[in-house]
C-alpha positions in Angstrom: 0.0 0.0 0.0 1.4 3.3 -1.0 2.0 5.7 1.9 0.4 9.1 1.7 2.8 11.8 0.6 3.9 14.3 3.3 3.1 17.8 2.2 6.0 20.2 2.4 6.4 23.8 1.4 7.0 23.9 -2.3 10.5 24.7 -3.6 9.3 27.7 -5.5 8.0 29.1 -2.2 11.4 28.9 -0.7 13.0 30.2 -3.8 10.8 33.2 -4.2 10.3 33.8 -0.5 7.1 34.0 1.4 4.3 36.3 0.3 4.4 39.7 2.0 2.9 39.5 5.5 3.0 35.7 5.6 5.4 33.0 6.9 6.8 30.3 4.6 3.9 28.2 5.7 1.3 30.7 4.7 0.5 32.0 8.1 -0.2 35.7 8.4 2.4 37.6 10.4 1.8 40.5 12.8 3.6 43.7 11.9 6.5 44.5 14.3 4.9 47.9 15.2 1.6 46.3 16.1 3.4 43.7 18.2 5.2 46.4 20.1 2.0 48.2 20.7 0.4 45.0 22.2 3.3 44.6 24.5 3.2 48.2 25.7 -0.5 48.1 26.3 -0.2 44.9 28.3 2.5 46.3 30.4 0.5 49.5 31.0 -2.6 47.5 32.0 -0.5 45.4 34.4 1.1 48.5 36.0 -2.3 50.2 36.5 -3.7 47.1 38.2 -0.8 46.5 40.5 0.5 50.1 41.1 -1.2 50.5 44.5 0.3 47.3 45.8 3.7 48.3 44.5 3.4 51.7 46.0 2.6 50.2 49.5 5.6 48.0 49.2 7.8 51.0 48.3 6.4 53.0 51.3 7.4 50.2 53.7 10.9 49.8 52.2 14.0 51.3 53.8 14.7 55.0 53.1 17.0 55.7 50.2 17.2 56.7 46.6 15.4 53.5 45.4 12.4 54.2 47.6 12.2 57.8 46.6 12.4 57.1 42.9 9.8 54.3 43.2 7.3 56.5 45.0 7.7 59.4 42.5 7.0 57.0 39.7 4.2 55.0 41.3 2.2 57.6 43.2 0.4 59.2 40.2 -0.2 55.8 38.6 -1.6 54.3 41.8 -3.9 57.3 42.2 -5.4 56.7 38.8 -5.7 53.0 39.5 -7.6 53.6 42.8 -9.7 56.4 41.3 -11.1 54.2 38.6 -11.0 51.0 40.8 -8.6 49.3 38.3 -6.8 47.7 41.3 -10.0 45.8 42.1 -9.5 43.8 39.0 -6.0 42.7 40.3 -7.6 41.6 43.5 -10.2 39.5 41.6 -7.4 37.9 39.6 -5.4 37.1 42.7 -8.4 35.5 44.4 -9.2 33.5 41.3 -5.7 31.9 41.3 -5.9 31.2 45.1 -3.4 33.9 46.2 -3.8 36.5 48.9 -4.9 39.9 47.4 -2.5 42.8 48.0 0.3 40.4 49.0 0.8 37.8 46.4 2.1 35.2 48.9 0.8 33.4 51.9 -2.7 33.8 53.3 -2.9 37.3 54.8 -6.5 38.3 55.7 -7.3 42.0 55.8 -7.8 43.7 59.2 -11.2 44.4 60.8 -12.4 47.9 60.9 -11.2 49.8 64.0 -13.0 48.0 66.8 -15.6 49.8 68.9 -16.9 49.1 72.3 -19.8 46.6 71.7 -23.3 47.8 72.5 -25.4 44.7 71.8 -27.1 43.0 74.7 -24.8 40.0 74.6 -21.7 42.1 74.9 -22.3 45.2 77.0 -18.7 46.5 76.9 -17.0 48.4 79.7 -18.9 49.2 82.8 -19.1 48.1 86.5 -17.6 44.6 86.5 -17.3 44.5 82.7 -13.9 46.2 82.1 -10.5 44.6 82.0 -8.8 43.2 85.1 -6.5 45.4 87.2 -2.8 44.9 87.4 -2.0 41.5 89.1 -5.6 40.3 88.9 -6.6 37.3 86.7 -8.5 38.0 83.5 -12.2 38.2 84.4 -14.3 35.2 83.9 -16.5 35.7 80.8 -20.1 34.7 80.3 -22.3 34.8 77.2 -23.5 38.3 78.2 -20.1 39.5 79.2 -17.7 38.2 76.6 -14.0 38.8 76.7 -12.5 41.2 74.3 -9.4 40.0 72.6 -7.4 42.0 69.9 -4.6 40.7 67.8 -2.2 43.4 66.5 1.0 43.4 64.5 2.2 42.6 60.9 1.2 39.9 58.4 2.1 37.2 60.9 -0.5 38.7 63.3 -3.0 39.0 60.4 -2.9 35.2 59.9 -2.9 34.6 63.7 -5.9 36.8 64.3 -7.9 34.9 61.6 -7.3 31.5 63.2 -7.6 32.9 66.8 -11.2 33.4 65.9 -11.5 29.7 65.5 -9.6 28.9 68.7 -11.5 31.2 71.0 -15.1 30.3 71.6 -17.3 33.0 70.1 -20.0 32.6 72.8 -17.5 33.8 75.4 -14.9 35.8 73.4 -15.0 38.5 70.8 -11.8 38.7 68.7 -10.8 41.8 66.7 -8.2 41.2 64.0 -5.8 44.2 63.6 -2.8 42.7 61.8 -1.5 44.9 59.0 1.0 43.8 56.4 4.4 45.5 56.1 4.1 47.3 59.4 6.4 47.3 62.5 7.9 49.5 65.1 10.8 50.8 63.1 8.8 53.0 60.7 6.1 55.0 62.3 6.2 57.3 59.3 4.7 54.4 57.4 2.3 53.1 60.1 2.2 54.4 63.6 1.5 51.5 65.9 1.6 53.4 69.2 -1.1 55.8 67.9 -3.1 52.8 66.5 -2.8 51.0 69.8 -4.1 54.0 71.7 -7.1 54.1 69.4 -7.7 50.4 69.8 -7.5 50.6 73.6 -9.8 53.6 73.8 -12.3 52.2 71.4 -12.3 48.5 72.2 -11.1 48.3 75.8 -9.6 44.8 75.3 -9.1 42.3 78.1 -6.3 40.5 76.2 -3.9 41.9 73.6 -1.9 39.5 71.5 1.1 41.1 69.7 3.2 39.6 66.9 5.4 41.8 64.8 9.0 42.4 63.9 9.5 40.8 60.5 9.6 44.2 58.9 11.9 45.8 61.5 15.2 44.6 60.0 15.9 48.2 59.1 16.9 51.5 60.6 14.6 53.2 63.0 12.8 56.4 61.9 10.8 59.1 63.6 7.2 59.8 62.8 8.4 62.5 60.3 10.7 60.1 58.6 14.0 61.3 60.1 16.7 58.7 60.9 16.9 57.9 64.7 19.1 54.8 64.8 20.9 53.0 62.0 20.6 49.3 61.8 23.7 47.6 63.1 24.8 50.5 65.3 25.0 50.4 69.2 22.0 52.9 69.3 19.6 50.5 67.5 18.8 48.0 70.4 18.0 50.8 72.9 15.9 52.7 70.5 14.0 49.6 69.5 13.5 48.6 73.2 12.0 52.0 73.9 9.5 51.4 71.1 8.5 48.0 72.4 8.1 49.3 76.0 6.0 52.1 74.7 3.6 49.8 72.9 3.4 47.6 76.0 2.5 50.5 78.2 -0.2 51.7 75.9 -1.7 48.2 75.5 -1.9 47.7 79.3 -2.9 51.2 80.2 -6.5 50.3 81.0 -5.8 47.0 82.6 -5.5 44.6 79.6 -3.1 41.7 79.7 -0.6 41.2 76.9 0.9 38.1 75.4 3.8 39.2 73.1 4.7 36.4 70.6 8.3 36.5 69.5 9.4 36.0 66.0 9.6 32.3 64.8 12.7 31.0 63.1 12.5 31.6 59.3 14.4 30.0 56.4 16.3 33.2 55.9 19.6 32.6 57.6 20.8 36.2 57.1 18.0 37.4 59.4 18.6 34.9 62.2 21.0 36.9 64.4 19.0 40.1 64.2 15.7 38.2 64.8 17.1 36.6 67.9 18.3 40.0 69.1 14.7 41.4 68.7 13.3 38.4 70.5 15.7 39.1 73.4 14.4 42.7 73.5 10.7 41.5 73.5 11.4 39.0 76.3 13.3 41.5 78.4 10.6 44.2 78.0 7.9 41.7 78.9 9.8 40.7 82.1 9.9 44.3 83.4 6.4 45.3 82.2 3.3 44.6 84.4 0.6 42.5 82.8 2.8 41.3 79.9 3.9 37.7 79.1 6.3 36.5 76.4 5.6 33.5 74.2 8.8 32.1 72.7 7.8 31.1 69.1 11.5 30.7 68.1 12.1 27.7 70.5 8.6 26.3 70.0 8.7 25.9 66.3 12.4 25.1 65.4 13.7 21.7 64.7 14.3 19.7 68.0 16.9 17.6 66.2 19.0 20.1 64.4 18.0 23.3 66.2 17.5 25.0 62.8 14.5 25.9 60.7 11.8 23.3 60.0 8.5 23.5 58.2 7.1 20.6 60.3 6.0 20.0 63.8 6.0 16.6 65.4 3.0 15.6 67.4 3.1 12.1 68.7 4.1 9.9 65.8 3.0 12.4 63.2 4.9 15.1 61.4 2.6 18.0 60.5 3.3 20.7 57.9 2.8 24.0 59.7 4.7 26.6 57.6 4.1 28.3 54.3 6.5 27.9 51.4 8.0 31.4 52.0 9.8 30.1 55.0 8.2 32.6 57.4 4.4 32.5 57.6 2.4 29.7 59.1 -0.3 27.7 57.3 -3.8 27.1 58.7 -2.7 24.3 61.0 0.4 26.2 62.2 -1.6 29.4 63.0 -4.2 27.3 64.8 -1.5 25.7 67.0 0.1 29.1 67.6 -3.2 30.6 68.6 -4.0 27.7 70.9 -0.6 27.9 72.7 -0.8 31.6 73.1 -4.2 31.1 74.7 -2.6 28.5 77.0 0.1 31.0 77.9 -2.6 33.6 78.9 -4.3 30.9 80.9 -1.1 30.1 82.8 0.1 33.6 83.3 -3.1 35.5 83.7 -5.7 33.0 84.7 -7.6 33.0 81.4 -10.5 30.5 81.8 -9.6 27.3 79.8 -13.2 27.0 78.7 -12.8 30.2 76.6 -10.7 28.4 74.0 -10.2 25.1 72.2 -7.4 23.0 73.8 -7.1 20.5 70.9 -6.9 20.7 67.1 
């Protein structure tokens, strides 16, 4: 049986060259100018969609020429994007592919609105017998009509922690307010002023328990509110300046009798941050030790490898190894945040007499 002939471009087609605007196989080609226009339009659309996110990242970056140039270029583009809600399209795309909007990485839920003192009958807020405990007193025992008020503050680690703390604390007895904000810390009040925000939270929400987790964005020089340099990273002035910021936040958080559990930084896969992160954890622990109503939770020791002493993405419970960290080597996954929230609650129970029935004690 004769095999069918394979069709090939004819010799005369090669000899004479392809027809204008077509390849040797007869396909129509796009003019170079039109292709360039398509590329430029695509880049412009992408920039408009993601300009607000890039501007936020630039604002949180260390001071310098790179930050200044980025803000000059991105500020007007971001304004146009937000004015016409083009950035909303980027958020829709991020959700569709299963990524966290505005972050592009691990799950980072947005914060709640600034909390206010509850007025509903099941949560009467401050008043005789309803306010936070005094210094040295245990946390008050909640009921369904006098729920505890718990607020979680800090950076993106706190954002994830707050979301899963809502699942650990029992809603009939506890109201949780999530106040974690990405890219924030204590080094850059010119970008986000945590002492001012903490004062507003205390005045508005009057929390019984404040959970703090931040520091991942504080691997940089310390600035004033106006953006002036106060202490350069790596100099002898930095630890004392940072300790003053930590103590200030603790004083504000406990100013109306609330208890504070300050969670230290967990070990991350970034070896170049290890020494500085441990130095910050030492500051948190020292400040908690000299501040009334403050306890320190050592996330570094709790979640590092017991075998090697280094970073691990897993936690051993019994005969099981459980994945608890995200692929970025810093944030926790859902199981990790749940374990973290549960153990912080257990710390509050041990240090401040938090009633064990207010939270789940098992996964």
